[in-house]
MOPAC internal coordinates of N, CA, C and O (Angstrom, degrees):
PM7 1SCF
backbone

  N    0.0000 0     0.00 0     0.00 0    0    0    0
  C    1.4482 1     0.00 0     0.00 0    1    0    0
  C    1.4938 1   110.22 1     0.00 0    2    1    0
  O    1.2310 1   119.63 1   -58.96 1    3    2    1
  N    1.2989 1   118.31 1   121.04 1    3    2    1
  C    1.4780 1   126.00 1   167.34 1    5    3    2
  C    1.5366 1   108.50 1  -129.68 1    6    5    3
  O    1.2310 1   123.94 1   -51.47 1    7    6    5
  N    1.3171 1   110.06 1   128.53 1    7    6    5
  C    1.5557 1   112.68 1   177.53 1    9    7    6
  C    1.5351 1   108.96 1   -51.35 1   10    9    7
  O    1.2310 1   120.88 1   -34.65 1   11   10    9
  N    1.3550 1   115.91 1   145.35 1   11   10    9
  C    1.4306 1   118.58 1  -175.87 1   13   11   10
  C    1.4815 1   116.72 1   -74.29 1   14   13   11
  O    1.2310 1   119.74 1   164.00 1   15   14   13
  N    1.4100 1   118.10 1   -16.00 1   15   14   13
  C    1.4052 1   118.64 1   176.83 1   17   15   14
  C    1.4816 1   115.39 1   -97.38 1   18   17   15
  O    1.2310 1   119.22 1  -168.61 1   19   18   17
  N    1.2687 1   119.09 1    11.39 1   19   18   17
  C    1.4515 1   121.31 1   169.73 1   21   19   18
  C    1.5310 1   110.61 1   -81.15 1   22   21   19
  O    1.2310 1   119.47 1   -30.10 1   23   22   21
  N    1.3770 1   118.61 1   149.90 1   23   22   21
  C    1.4121 1   120.73 1   178.95 1   25   23   22
  C    1.4378 1   111.73 1  -151.83 1   26   25   23
  O    1.2310 1   118.10 1   -22.30 1   27   26   25
  N    1.2704 1   121.22 1   157.70 1   27   26   25
  C    1.4738 1   126.14 1   175.58 1   29   27   26
  C    1.4831 1   110.47 1   -99.70 1   30   29   27
  O    1.2310 1   119.27 1   -45.56 1   31   30   29
  N    1.3713 1   119.00 1   134.44 1   31   30   29
  C    1.3781 1   126.06 1   178.81 1   33   31   30
  C    1.5434 1   112.08 1  -144.93 1   34   33   31
  O    1.2310 1   118.43 1   -18.13 1   35   34   33
  N    1.2357 1   120.60 1   161.87 1   35   34   33
  C    1.3880 1   126.02 1   170.21 1   37   35   34
  C    1.4495 1   115.50 1   -66.75 1   38   37   35
  O    1.2310 1   119.71 1   -43.13 1   39   38   37
  N    1.3932 1   118.15 1   136.87 1   39   38   37
  C    1.4185 1   123.67 1  -179.97 1   41   39   38
  C    1.5145 1   108.90 1  -102.29 1   42   41   39
  O    1.2310 1   118.27 1    -9.25 1   43   42   41
  N    1.3440 1   120.91 1   170.75 1   43   42   41
  C    1.4146 1   123.57 1   179.72 1   45   43   42
  C    1.5201 1   108.47 1   -70.88 1   46   45   43
  O    1.2310 1   118.06 1   142.96 1   47   46   45
  N    1.2237 1   121.30 1   -37.04 1   47   46   45
  C    1.5466 1   122.34 1  -169.43 1   49   47   46
  C    1.4949 1   112.72 1  -137.13 1   50   49   47
  O    1.2310 1   116.34 1  -178.21 1   51   50   49
  N    1.2614 1   124.57 1     1.79 1   51   50   49
  C    1.4680 1   122.14 1  -172.43 1   53   51   50
  C    1.5035 1   115.02 1  -128.36 1   54   53   51
  O    1.2310 1   121.48 1  -159.05 1   55   54   53
  N    1.4428 1   114.77 1    20.95 1   55   54   53
  C    1.4265 1   113.86 1  -173.80 1   57   55   54
  C    1.4966 1   114.08 1    79.83 1   58   57   55
  O    1.2310 1   122.88 1    48.05 1   59   58   57
  N    1.3962 1   112.09 1  -131.95 1   59   58   57
  C    1.5299 1   116.88 1   174.88 1   61   59   58
  C    1.4791 1   105.99 1   -90.64 1   62   61   59
  O    1.2310 1   121.24 1   -13.45 1   63   62   61
  N    1.4155 1   115.24 1   166.55 1   63   62   61
  C    1.3901 1   124.59 1   173.24 1   65   63   62
  C    1.5396 1   110.42 1  -156.08 1   66   65   63
  O    1.2310 1   119.94 1   -12.07 1   67   66   65
  N    1.2970 1   117.72 1   167.93 1   67   66   65
  C    1.4281 1   123.26 1   178.70 1   69   67   66
  C    1.6173 1   112.72 1   -99.12 1   70   69   67
  O    1.2310 1   121.13 1   -53.85 1   71   70   69
  N    1.1969 1   115.44 1   126.15 1   71   70   69
  C    1.5831 1   120.87 1  -169.73 1   73   71   70
  C    1.6141 1   106.39 1  -122.52 1   74   73   71
  O    1.2310 1   121.20 1   -13.74 1   75   74   73
  N    1.2742 1   115.31 1   166.26 1   75   74   73
  C    1.4751 1   118.70 1   179.07 1   77   75   74
  C    1.6366 1   107.18 1  -123.95 1   78   77   75
  O    1.2310 1   121.76 1   -44.88 1   79   78   77
  N    1.2295 1   114.24 1   135.12 1   79   78   77
  C    1.4954 1   117.68 1   178.81 1   81   79   78
  C    1.5549 1   111.45 1   -89.12 1   82   81   79
  O    1.2310 1   121.04 1   173.46 1   83   82   81
  N    1.3596 1   115.62 1    -6.54 1   83   82   81
  C    1.4629 1   120.58 1  -178.86 1   85   83   82
  C    1.5230 1   107.87 1  -134.75 1   86   85   83
  O    1.2310 1   121.03 1   -22.90 1   87   86   85
  N    1.3820 1   115.63 1   157.10 1   87   86   85
  C    1.3917 1   119.53 1   177.09 1   89   87   86
  C    1.6167 1   108.23 1   -65.78 1   90   89   87
  O    1.2310 1   120.75 1   -30.24 1   91   90   89
  N    1.3920 1   116.17 1   149.76 1   91   90   89
  C    1.4225 1   121.63 1  -178.95 1   93   91   90
  C    1.4655 1   107.25 1  -128.79 1   94   93   91
  O    1.2310 1   119.16 1   -47.37 1   95   94   93
  N    1.3222 1   119.21 1   132.63 1   95   94   93
  C    1.4791 1   122.85 1   173.43 1   97   95   94
  C    1.4619 1   113.62 1   -71.26 1   98   97   95
  O    1.2310 1   117.36 1   -26.19 1   99   98   97
  N    1.3588 1   122.63 1   153.81 1   99   98   97
  C    1.4909 1   125.95 1   174.93 1  101   99   98
  C    1.5835 1   102.03 1   -63.41 1  102  101   99
  O    1.2310 1   124.22 1   -31.50 1  103  102  101
  N    1.3849 1   109.51 1   148.50 1  103  102  101
  C    1.4947 1   117.24 1   178.60 1  105  103  102
  C    1.4600 1   117.06 1    74.48 1  106  105  103
  O    1.2310 1   119.46 1  -160.89 1  107  106  105
  N    1.3531 1   118.63 1    19.11 1  107  106  105
  C    1.4720 1   125.88 1   179.59 1  109  107  106
  C    1.5878 1   107.98 1   -95.36 1  110  109  107
  O    1.2310 1   121.04 1   -54.47 1  111  110  109
  N    1.3813 1   115.62 1   125.53 1  111  110  109
  C    1.3732 1   118.15 1   167.15 1  113  111  110
  C    1.4610 1   114.46 1   -68.90 1  114  113  111
  O    1.2310 1   117.27 1   -63.65 1  115  114  113
  N    1.2247 1   122.81 1   116.35 1  115  114  113
  C    1.4052 1   125.08 1  -176.19 1  117  115  114
  C    1.6102 1   115.25 1  -100.18 1  118  117  115
  O    1.2310 1   122.94 1   163.99 1  119  118  117
  N    1.2776 1   111.98 1   -16.01 1  119  118  117
  C    1.5239 1   119.20 1  -175.58 1  121  119  118
  C    1.5859 1   109.54 1  -160.95 1  122  121  119
  O    1.2310 1   122.75 1   -46.03 1  123  122  121
  N    1.3446 1   112.33 1   133.97 1  123  122  121
  C    1.4699 1   119.76 1   166.73 1  125  123  122
  C    1.5329 1   105.81 1  -125.79 1  126  125  123
  O    1.2310 1   123.32 1   -63.27 1  127  126  125
  N    1.3634 1   111.24 1   116.73 1  127  126  125
  C    1.5330 1   114.08 1  -170.41 1  129  127  126
  C    1.5786 1   107.19 1  -118.33 1  130  129  127
  O    1.2310 1   119.47 1   -49.59 1  131  130  129
  N    1.2959 1   118.61 1   130.41 1  131  130  129
  C    1.4633 1   120.51 1   167.48 1  133  131  130
  C    1.5791 1   109.75 1   -68.07 1  134  133  131
  O    1.2310 1   123.09 1   -27.45 1  135  134  133
  N    1.2745 1   111.68 1   152.55 1  135  134  133
  C    1.4951 1   118.17 1   177.33 1  137  135  134
  C    1.4680 1   116.60 1  -121.12 1  138  137  135
  O    1.2310 1   118.56 1   -26.47 1  139  138  137
  N    1.3133 1   120.36 1   153.53 1  139  138  137
  C    1.5256 1   125.04 1   167.15 1  141  139  138
  C    1.4589 1   107.52 1  -100.30 1  142  141  139
  O    1.2310 1   121.40 1   -60.19 1  143  142  141
  N    1.3925 1   114.93 1   119.81 1  143  142  141
  C    1.4863 1   121.62 1  -177.96 1  145  143  142
  C    1.5505 1   107.01 1   -90.28 1  146  145  143
  O    1.2310 1   123.42 1   -40.03 1  147  146  145
  N    1.3683 1   111.05 1   139.97 1  147  146  145
  C    1.4364 1   116.63 1   178.21 1  149  147  146
  C    1.4973 1   110.42 1  -123.44 1  150  149  147
  O    1.2310 1   115.88 1   -28.15 1  151  150  149
  N    1.2827 1   125.43 1   151.85 1  151  150  149
  C    1.4480 1   130.62 1   175.79 1  153  151  150
  C    1.5835 1   111.89 1   -67.28 1  154  153  151
  O    1.2310 1   123.59 1   -15.55 1  155  154  153
  N    1.3306 1   110.72 1   164.45 1  155  154  153
  C    1.5174 1   109.31 1   172.08 1  157  155  154
  C    1.5366 1   116.46 1   -65.54 1  158  157  155
  O    1.2310 1   120.21 1   155.89 1  159  158  157
  N    1.3902 1   117.20 1   -24.11 1  159  158  157
  C    1.4332 1   119.94 1   175.16 1  161  159  158
  C    1.6085 1   109.87 1   -69.64 1  162  161  159
  O    1.2310 1   119.66 1   137.88 1  163  162  161
  N    1.3053 1   118.26 1   -42.12 1  163  162  161
  C    1.3784 1   123.51 1   177.56 1  165  163  162
  C    1.5330 1   111.27 1   -65.71 1  166  165  163
  O    1.2310 1   122.71 1   145.24 1  167  166  165
  N    1.2775 1   112.42 1   -34.76 1  167  166  165
  C    1.5474 1   117.92 1  -177.32 1  169  167  166
  C    1.5787 1   107.56 1   -66.45 1  170  169  167
  O    1.2310 1   121.58 1   144.43 1  171  170  169
  N    1.3639 1   114.57 1   -35.57 1  171  170  169
  C    1.5353 1   119.05 1   178.72 1  173  171  170
  C    1.5392 1   110.07 1   -59.44 1  174  173  171
  O    1.2310 1   121.07 1   139.14 1  175  174  173
  N    1.4347 1   115.56 1   -40.86 1  175  174  173
  C    1.3863 1   121.04 1   176.95 1  177  175  174
  C    1.5299 1   114.09 1   -67.04 1  178  177  175
  O    1.2310 1   121.12 1   136.57 1  179  178  177
  N    1.3756 1   115.47 1   -43.43 1  179  178  177
  C    1.4040 1   121.08 1   178.73 1  181  179  178
  C    1.5922 1   113.34 1   -61.38 1  182  181  179
  O    1.2310 1   122.58 1   144.71 1  183  182  181
  N    1.2983 1   112.65 1   -35.29 1  183  182  181
  C    1.4125 1   114.35 1   177.70 1  185  183  182
  C    1.5204 1   116.59 1   -65.21 1  186  185  183
  O    1.2310 1   121.12 1   173.88 1  187  186  185
  N    1.3184 1   115.46 1    -6.12 1  187  186  185
  C    1.5027 1   119.06 1   179.11 1  189  187  186
  C    1.5873 1   107.82 1  -100.60 1  190  189  187
  O    1.2310 1   119.53 1  -169.63 1  191  190  189
  N    1.2395 1   118.51 1    10.37 1  191  190  189
  C    1.4700 1   124.25 1  -172.57 1  193  191  190
  C    1.4789 1   105.21 1  -128.72 1  194  193  191
  O    1.2310 1   123.90 1   -10.20 1  195  194  193
  N    1.4020 1   110.12 1   169.80 1  195  194  193
  C    1.4303 1   119.22 1   174.32 1  197  195  194
  C    1.4929 1   115.36 1   -63.01 1  198  197  195
  O    1.2310 1   120.30 1   152.53 1  199  198  197
  N    1.3943 1   117.02 1   -27.47 1  199  198  197
  C    1.3963 1   123.35 1   177.49 1  201  199  198
  C    1.5270 1   113.47 1   -57.78 1  202  201  199
  O    1.2310 1   120.22 1   159.86 1  203  202  201
  N    1.3325 1   117.18 1   -20.14 1  203  202  201
  C    1.4459 1   122.57 1   176.11 1  205  203  202
  C    1.4869 1   112.47 1   -49.60 1  206  205  203
  O    1.2310 1   121.00 1   141.76 1  207  206  205
  N    1.4332 1   115.69 1   -38.24 1  207  206  205
  C    1.4401 1   121.88 1  -175.32 1  209  207  206
  C    1.6520 1   111.13 1   -77.74 1  210  209  207
  O    1.2310 1   121.41 1   179.92 1  211  210  209
  N    1.3153 1   114.90 1    -0.08 1  211  210  209
  C    1.4605 1   113.33 1  -175.44 1  213  211  210
  C    1.4934 1   108.81 1  -125.88 1  214  213  211
  O    1.2310 1   117.22 1   174.91 1  215  214  213
  N    1.3163 1   122.89 1    -5.09 1  215  214  213
  C    1.4887 1   118.66 1   179.10 1  217  215  214
  C    1.4289 1   113.31 1   -91.39 1  218  217  215
  O    1.2310 1   119.67 1   -17.27 1  219  218  217
  N    1.4638 1   118.23 1   162.73 1  219  218  217
  C    1.3568 1   123.61 1   176.67 1  221  219  218
  C    1.5284 1   111.49 1  -117.01 1  222  221  219
  O    1.2310 1   119.73 1   -34.73 1  223  222  221
  N    1.3427 1   118.13 1   145.27 1  223  222  221
  C    1.4394 1   118.12 1   171.04 1  225  223  222
  C    1.4630 1   109.41 1   -61.60 1  226  225  223
  O    1.2310 1   120.40 1   -30.29 1  227  226  225
  N    1.3152 1   116.84 1   149.71 1  227  226  225
  C    1.5833 1   117.66 1  -171.50 1  229  227  226
  C    1.5470 1   105.58 1  -141.55 1  230  229  227
  O    1.2310 1   123.37 1   -43.06 1  231  230  229
  N    1.3281 1   111.14 1   136.94 1  231  230  229
  C    1.4985 1   118.98 1   175.52 1  233  231  230
  C    1.6030 1   109.47 1    95.87 1  234  233  231
  O    1.2310 1   123.59 1   -23.91 1  235  234  233
  N    1.3262 1   110.72 1   156.09 1  235  234  233
  C    1.4303 1   115.63 1  -173.85 1  237  235  234
  C    1.4728 1   112.05 1   -60.95 1  238  237  235
  O    1.2310 1   118.20 1   145.95 1  239  238  237
  N    1.3439 1   121.04 1   -34.05 1  239  238  237
  C    1.3643 1   127.75 1   176.60 1  241  239  238
  C    1.5592 1   115.47 1   -80.04 1  242  241  239
  O    1.2310 1   121.73 1   165.50 1  243  242  241
  N    1.3868 1   114.30 1   -14.50 1  243  242  241
  C    1.4569 1   118.81 1   171.59 1  245  243  242
  C    1.5821 1   105.87 1    70.03 1  246  245  243
  O    1.2310 1   116.27 1  -165.55 1  247  246  245
  N    1.3226 1   124.69 1    14.45 1  247  246  245
  C    1.4357 1   120.72 1   177.15 1  249  247  246
  C    1.5431 1   118.07 1   -78.63 1  250  249  247
  O    1.2310 1   123.01 1   151.22 1  251  250  249
  N    1.4160 1   111.84 1   -28.78 1  251  250  249
  C    1.4279 1   121.27 1   176.33 1  253  251  250
  C    1.4409 1   111.46 1   -91.29 1  254  253  251
  O    1.2310 1   118.93 1    -9.35 1  255  254  253
  N    1.3137 1   119.65 1   170.65 1  255  254  253
  C    1.4147 1   123.69 1   174.92 1  257  255  254
  C    1.4358 1   107.60 1  -134.85 1  258  257  255
  O    1.2310 1   122.05 1    -5.90 1  259  258  257
  N    1.3446 1   113.68 1   174.10 1  259  258  257
  C    1.4690 1   119.74 1   176.39 1  261  259  258
  C    1.4993 1   112.19 1  -146.19 1  262  261  259
  O    1.2310 1   120.60 1   -25.32 1  263  262  261
  N    1.2874 1   116.46 1   154.68 1  263  262  261
  C    1.4545 1   123.92 1   169.51 1  265  263  262
  C    1.4612 1   107.06 1  -109.05 1  266  265  263
  O    1.2310 1   121.91 1   -62.89 1  267  266  265
  N    1.4336 1   113.95 1   117.11 1  267  266  265
  C    1.4799 1   113.81 1   171.41 1  269  267  266
  C    1.5222 1   113.67 1   -79.91 1  270  269  267
  O    1.2310 1   120.88 1   -31.95 1  271  270  269
  N    1.2384 1   115.91 1   148.05 1  271  270  269
  C    1.4191 1   127.75 1   177.09 1  273  271  270
  C    1.6058 1   105.90 1   -89.31 1  274  273  271
  O    1.2310 1   122.12 1    -0.29 1  275  274  273
  N    1.2801 1   113.55 1   179.71 1  275  274  273
  C    1.4728 1   117.44 1   176.22 1  277  275  274
  C    1.5471 1   111.88 1    74.86 1  278  277  275
  O    1.2310 1   120.22 1    38.73 1  279  278  277
  N    1.2981 1   117.19 1  -141.27 1  279  278  277
  C    1.4699 1   126.46 1  -179.96 1  281  279  278
  C    1.5347 1   111.48 1   -89.76 1  282  281  279
  O    1.2310 1   120.88 1   161.92 1  283  282  281
  N    1.2523 1   115.93 1   -18.08 1  283  282  281
  C    1.4765 1   120.00 1  -167.33 1  285  283  282
  C    1.6186 1   111.76 1   -47.28 1  286  285  283
  O    1.2310 1   119.16 1   135.83 1  287  286  285
  N    1.2900 1   119.21 1   -44.17 1  287  286  285
  C    1.4655 1   115.91 1  -178.58 1  289  287  286
  C    1.5177 1   117.29 1   -69.18 1  290  289  287
  O    1.2310 1   119.60 1   173.41 1  291  290  289
  N    1.3383 1   118.38 1    -6.59 1  291  290  289
  C    1.4059 1   126.93 1  -174.92 1  293  291  290
  C    1.4865 1   109.82 1   -95.83 1  294  293  291
  O    1.2310 1   118.87 1   157.59 1  295  294  293
  N    1.4654 1   119.76 1   -22.41 1  295  294  293
  C    1.4205 1   114.75 1   176.68 1  297  295  294
  C    1.3782 1   116.47 1   -60.65 1  298  297  295
  O    1.2310 1   118.37 1   -50.45 1  299  298  297
  N    1.4167 1   120.70 1   129.55 1  299  298  297
  C    1.5398 1   122.65 1   178.29 1  301  299  298
  C    1.4336 1   108.88 1   -81.90 1  302  301  299
  O    1.2310 1   122.90 1   -15.35 1  303  302  301
  N    1.3903 1   112.04 1   164.65 1  303  302  301
  C    1.4676 1   122.58 1  -178.25 1  305  303  302
  C    1.5578 1   111.36 1   -87.65 1  306  305  303
  O    1.2310 1   120.26 1   -33.64 1  307  306  305
  N    1.2609 1   117.10 1   146.36 1  307  306  305
  C    1.3710 1   127.46 1   166.23 1  309  307  306
  C    1.5243 1   114.84 1  -147.95 1  310  309  307
  O    1.2310 1   116.90 1   -43.90 1  311  310  309
  N    1.3133 1   123.50 1   136.10 1  311  310  309
  C    1.3679 1   122.43 1   174.71 1  313  311  310
  C    1.4907 1   111.14 1   -69.20 1  314  313  311
  O    1.2310 1   119.83 1   161.95 1  315  314  313
  N    1.2530 1   117.93 1   -18.05 1  315  314  313
  C    1.4903 1   120.04 1   179.16 1  317  315  314
  C    1.5726 1   107.92 1  -122.84 1  318  317  315
  O    1.2310 1   121.30 1  -119.99 1  319  318  317
  N    1.3093 1   115.12 1    60.01 1  319  318  317
  C    1.3907 1   124.73 1  -170.61 1  321  319  318
  C    1.4869 1   111.97 1   -68.83 1  322  321  319
  O    1.2310 1   120.83 1   -17.90 1  323  322  321
  N    1.3084 1   116.02 1   162.10 1  323  322  321
  C    1.4865 1   122.17 1   175.33 1  325  323  322
  C    1.4560 1   113.29 1  -105.58 1  326  325  323
  O    1.2310 1   118.49 1  -179.73 1  327  326  325
  N    1.3172 1   120.47 1     0.27 1  327  326  325
  C    1.3429 1   130.50 1   179.92 1  329  327  326
  C    1.5804 1   113.36 1  -137.55 1  330  329  327
  O    1.2310 1   119.78 1   -24.33 1  331  330  329
  N    1.3424 1   118.03 1   155.67 1  331  330  329
  C    1.4675 1   121.58 1   174.37 1  333  331  330
  C    1.4737 1   105.94 1  -128.94 1  334  333  331
  O    1.2310 1   121.30 1   -20.00 1  335  334  333
  N    1.3326 1   115.11 1   160.00 1  335  334  333
  C    1.4891 1   118.18 1   172.49 1  337  335  334
  C    1.4803 1   111.37 1  -125.77 1  338  337  335
  O    1.2310 1   122.72 1   -29.89 1  339  338  337
  N    1.3480 1   112.40 1   150.11 1  339  338  337
  C    1.4548 1   123.73 1  -169.44 1  341  339  338
  C    1.5100 1   103.50 1  -127.54 1  342  341  339
  O    1.2310 1   119.41 1   -47.87 1  343  342  341
  N    1.3684 1   118.73 1   132.13 1  343  342  341
  C    1.3653 1   118.55 1   175.74 1  345  343  342
  C    1.5851 1   108.54 1  -103.73 1  346  345  343
  O    1.2310 1   122.11 1   -50.70 1  347  346  345
  N    1.3185 1   113.57 1   129.30 1  347  346  345
  C    1.4331 1   123.73 1   176.08 1  349  347  346
  C    1.4519 1   111.73 1  -100.46 1  350  349  347
  O    1.2310 1   118.16 1   -91.32 1  351  350  349
  N    1.2884 1   121.11 1    88.68 1  351  350  349
  C    1.4313 1   121.08 1  -170.61 1  353  351  350
  C    1.5265 1   113.59 1   -70.30 1  354  353  351
  O    1.2310 1   118.62 1   154.93 1  355  354  353
  N    1.4389 1   120.24 1   -25.07 1  355  354  353
  C    1.3515 1   118.63 1   173.33 1  357  355  354
  C    1.5831 1   116.86 1   -68.65 1  358  357  355
  O    1.2310 1   124.63 1   140.55 1  359  358  357
  N    1.2296 1   108.72 1   -39.45 1  359  358  357
  C    1.5621 1   117.18 1  -177.51 1  361  359  358
  C    1.6277 1   109.51 1   -89.97 1  362  361  359
  O    1.2310 1   119.74 1   169.65 1  363  362  361
  N    1.2800 1   118.11 1   -10.35 1  363  362  361
  C    1.3725 1   123.24 1  -177.92 1  365  363  362
  C    1.4669 1   112.10 1    58.57 1  366  365  363
  O    1.2310 1   120.77 1  -120.97 1  367  366  365
  N    1.3593 1   116.13 1    59.03 1  367  366  365
  C    1.4422 1   125.47 1  -173.72 1  369  367  366
  C    1.5319 1   110.09 1  -142.07 1  370  369  367
  O    1.2310 1   122.04 1   -26.32 1  371  370  369
  N    1.3963 1   113.71 1   153.68 1  371  370  369
  C    1.4394 1   117.69 1   165.63 1  373  371  370
  C    1.4540 1   104.35 1  -120.54 1  374  373  371
  O    1.2310 1   122.30 1   -44.33 1  375  374  373
  N    1.3890 1   113.21 1   135.67 1  375  374  373
  C    1.5451 1   124.94 1   179.71 1  377  375  374
  C    1.3231 1   110.50 1  -113.43 1  378  377  375
  O    1.2310 1   120.56 1   -53.88 1  379  378  377
  N    1.4369 1   116.53 1   126.12 1  379  378  377
  C    1.5565 1   122.13 1   175.24 1  381  379  378
  C    1.4315 1   108.40 1  -104.89 1  382  381  379
  O    1.2310 1   121.53 1   -48.92 1  383  382  381
  N    1.3760 1   114.67 1   131.08 1  383  382  381
  C    1.4350 1   124.12 1  -173.58 1  385  383  382
  C    1.5904 1   108.81 1  -133.38 1  386  385  383
  O    1.2310 1   121.06 1   -41.82 1  387  386  385
  N    1.2749 1   115.58 1   138.18 1  387  386  385
  C    1.4759 1   119.06 1   174.77 1  389  387  386
  C    1.4991 1   111.70 1   -68.80 1  390  389  387
  O    1.2310 1   119.83 1   -38.54 1  391  390  389
  N    1.4030 1   117.92 1   141.46 1  391  390  389
  C    1.4696 1   120.29 1   173.15 1  393  391  390
  C    1.5545 1   109.18 1  -104.54 1  394  393  391
  O    1.2310 1   119.02 1   174.11 1  395  394  393
  N    1.1631 1   119.47 1    -5.89 1  395  394  393
  C    1.4556 1   120.51 1  -178.17 1  397  395  394
  C    1.5922 1   106.18 1  -155.47 1  398  397  395
  O    1.2310 1   117.50 1   -17.94 1  399  398  397
  N    1.3480 1   122.37 1   162.06 1  399  398  397
  C    1.4186 1   121.78 1   176.07 1  401  399  398
  C    1.5081 1   109.81 1   -59.61 1  402  401  399
  O    1.2310 1   120.14 1   -36.04 1  403  402  401
  N    1.3318 1   117.33 1   143.96 1  403  402  401
  C    1.5007 1   123.53 1   179.69 1  405  403  402
  C    1.5324 1   104.14 1  -127.37 1  406  405  403
  O    1.2310 1   121.75 1   -50.77 1  407  406  405
  N    1.3126 1   114.26 1   129.23 1  407  406  405
  C    1.5145 1   120.65 1  -179.40 1  409  407  406
  C    1.5627 1   112.10 1   -87.99 1  410  409  407
  O    1.2310 1   121.35 1   -26.37 1  411  410  409
  N    1.2853 1   115.02 1   153.63 1  411  410  409
  C    1.3719 1   122.92 1   177.06 1  413  411  410
  C    1.5790 1   111.74 1   -53.73 1  414  413  411
  O    1.2310 1   122.50 1   -44.01 1  415  414  413
  N    1.4000 1   112.82 1   135.99 1  415  414  413
  C    1.3368 1   115.71 1  -171.78 1  417  415  414
  C    1.4695 1   123.90 1    86.47 1  418  417  415
  O    1.2310 1   122.33 1   170.97 1  419  418  417
  N    1.3508 1   113.14 1    -9.03 1  419  418  417
  C    1.4076 1   121.27 1  -178.36 1  421  419  418
  C    1.5168 1   112.81 1   -86.21 1  422  421  419
  O    1.2310 1   119.99 1   -30.90 1  423  422  421
  N    1.2451 1   117.63 1   149.10 1  423  422  421
  C    1.5128 1   121.04 1  -179.23 1  425  423  422
  C    1.5495 1   103.28 1   -84.59 1  426  425  423
  O    1.2310 1   123.23 1   -33.01 1  427  426  425
  N    1.3727 1   111.42 1   146.99 1  427  426  425
  C    1.5407 1   117.32 1   178.03 1  429  427  426
  C    1.5671 1   102.26 1  -100.81 1  430  429  427
  O    1.2310 1   123.08 1   -44.16 1  431  430  429
  N    1.3243 1   111.71 1   135.84 1  431  430  429
  C    1.4439 1   119.36 1   178.66 1  433  431  430
  C    1.5731 1   111.60 1  -124.85 1  434  433  431
  O    1.2310 1   121.83 1   -30.20 1  435  434  433
  N    1.2335 1   114.11 1   149.80 1  435  434  433
  C    1.4680 1   121.75 1   175.11 1  437  435  434
  C    1.5322 1   103.41 1  -119.58 1  438  437  435
  O    1.2310 1   120.09 1   -22.75 1  439  438  437
  N    1.4756 1   117.44 1   157.25 1  439  438  437
  C    1.4136 1   120.88 1   173.30 1  441  439  438
  C    1.4917 1   104.79 1  -101.11 1  442  441  439
  O    1.2310 1   119.67 1   -60.94 1  443  442  441
  N    1.2700 1   118.24 1   119.06 1  443  442  441
  C    1.4133 1   128.61 1  -174.97 1  445  443  442
  C    1.5601 1   113.38 1   -63.57 1  446  445  443
  O    1.2310 1   119.75 1   167.62 1  447  446  445
  N    1.3535 1   118.09 1   -12.38 1  447  446  445
  C    1.4532 1   124.26 1   171.91 1  449  447  446
  C    1.5300 1   112.19 1   -72.86 1  450  449  447
  O    1.2310 1   120.96 1   157.75 1  451  450  449
  N    1.2261 1   115.77 1   -22.25 1  451  450  449
  C    1.5199 1   121.61 1   179.29 1  453  451  450
  C    1.5152 1   115.76 1   112.28 1  454  453  451
  O    1.2310 1   122.31 1   140.18 1  455  454  453
  N    1.2579 1   113.19 1   -39.82 1  455  454  453
  C    1.4885 1   121.43 1   176.25 1  457  455  454
  C    1.5702 1   106.22 1   -98.91 1  458  457  455
  O    1.2310 1   122.42 1   -50.79 1  459  458  457
  N    1.3453 1   112.96 1   129.21 1  459  458  457
  C    1.4693 1   118.73 1  -167.97 1  461  459  458
  C    1.5435 1   112.98 1   -64.03 1  462  461  459
  O    1.2310 1   119.12 1   163.20 1  463  462  461
  N    1.3828 1   119.29 1   -16.80 1  463  462  461
  C    1.4551 1   118.93 1   179.70 1  465  463  462
  C    1.5797 1   112.54 1  -116.01 1  466  465  463
  O    1.2310 1   121.80 1  -162.06 1  467  466  465
  N    1.3069 1   114.15 1    17.94 1  467  466  465
  C    1.4685 1   117.11 1  -177.37 1  469  467  466
  C    1.6199 1   114.19 1   -79.83 1  470  469  467
  O    1.2310 1   120.89 1   -63.06 1  471  470  469
  N    1.2522 1   115.89 1   116.94 1  471  470  469
  C    1.5119 1   119.32 1  -168.48 1  473  471  470
  C    1.5308 1   107.13 1   -98.99 1  474  473  471
  O    1.2310 1   117.56 1  -163.70 1  475  474  473
  N    1.3287 1   122.26 1    16.30 1  475  474  473
  C    1.4434 1   122.50 1   170.15 1  477  475  474
  C    1.5443 1   109.69 1   -67.54 1  478  477  475
  O    1.2310 1   120.37 1   -48.11 1  479  478  477
  N    1.3599 1   116.90 1   131.89 1  479  478  477
  C    1.5452 1   118.44 1  -176.73 1  481  479  478
  C    1.5358 1   110.09 1   -60.01 1  482  481  479
  O    1.2310 1   122.31 1   -43.38 1  483  482  481
  N    1.2845 1   113.17 1   136.62 1  483  482  481
  C    1.4863 1   122.45 1   179.31 1  485  483  482
  C    1.4702 1   106.73 1   -85.88 1  486  485  483
  O    1.2310 1   120.86 1   -16.36 1  487  486  485
  N    1.4535 1   115.95 1   163.64 1  487  486  485
  C    1.3506 1   122.31 1  -172.18 1  489  487  486
  C    1.5664 1   115.45 1   -43.20 1  490  489  487
  O    1.2310 1   119.68 1   135.46 1  491  490  489
  N    1.2256 1   118.22 1   -44.54 1  491  490  489
  C    1.5314 1   121.11 1  -175.12 1  493  491  490
  C    1.4538 1   110.48 1   -81.76 1  494  493  491
  O    1.2310 1   117.66 1   163.32 1  495  494  493
  N    1.2769 1   122.05 1   -16.68 1  495  494  493
  C    1.5871 1   122.45 1   169.30 1  497  495  494
  C    1.4405 1   108.68 1   -86.04 1  498  497  495
  O    1.2310 1   116.67 1   151.07 1  499  498  497
  N    1.2076 1   123.95 1   -28.93 1  499  498  497
  C    1.4864 1   125.28 1  -170.79 1  501  499  498
  C    1.6202 1   112.40 1   -83.39 1  502  501  499
  O    1.2310 1   120.36 1   173.66 1  503  502  501
  N    1.3451 1   116.92 1    -6.34 1  503  502  501
  C    1.4539 1   123.89 1   179.91 1  505  503  502
  C    1.4849 1   109.35 1   -84.58 1  506  505  503
  O    1.2310 1   120.10 1   180.00 1  507  506  505

C-alpha cells in the first residue's frame, strides 16, 4: 500500500526522493511495503554491490537483511526526519508513518538509524 499522492522526483543533492502532492497529518501510514529477506551469507555478497545502500538490517539479531519493495528504498535520510519506519517481522513488511504534519510538495525523509530522532552518525557520515 502506497498513498496515491506520493511521487518520486529528483532532489537537489540526494538523487531521487519521495514527495507528497497533498498535506499529510502526523501519525499517517503512508506506505506498507513487503520485503525480500536475505540470509547473513547473502548480505555479505550484497555489501559488495550498490544494493548495499538500499538494504535494511532485518531481525532482532540484525544478522539478516532485506530489500524493501515499493518506494521504501527511495526515502532519503535526515536526522530530523518527518517519517519513521517500523519493521513487522511476522508479516515481512516495512511500514512508513509520518511523525509530524507534512506539507504538499515536501520530501518525506526517514532516519536510517531506525529512530526518527536518533542523531548518531549513519554509516556514510561516519566515514
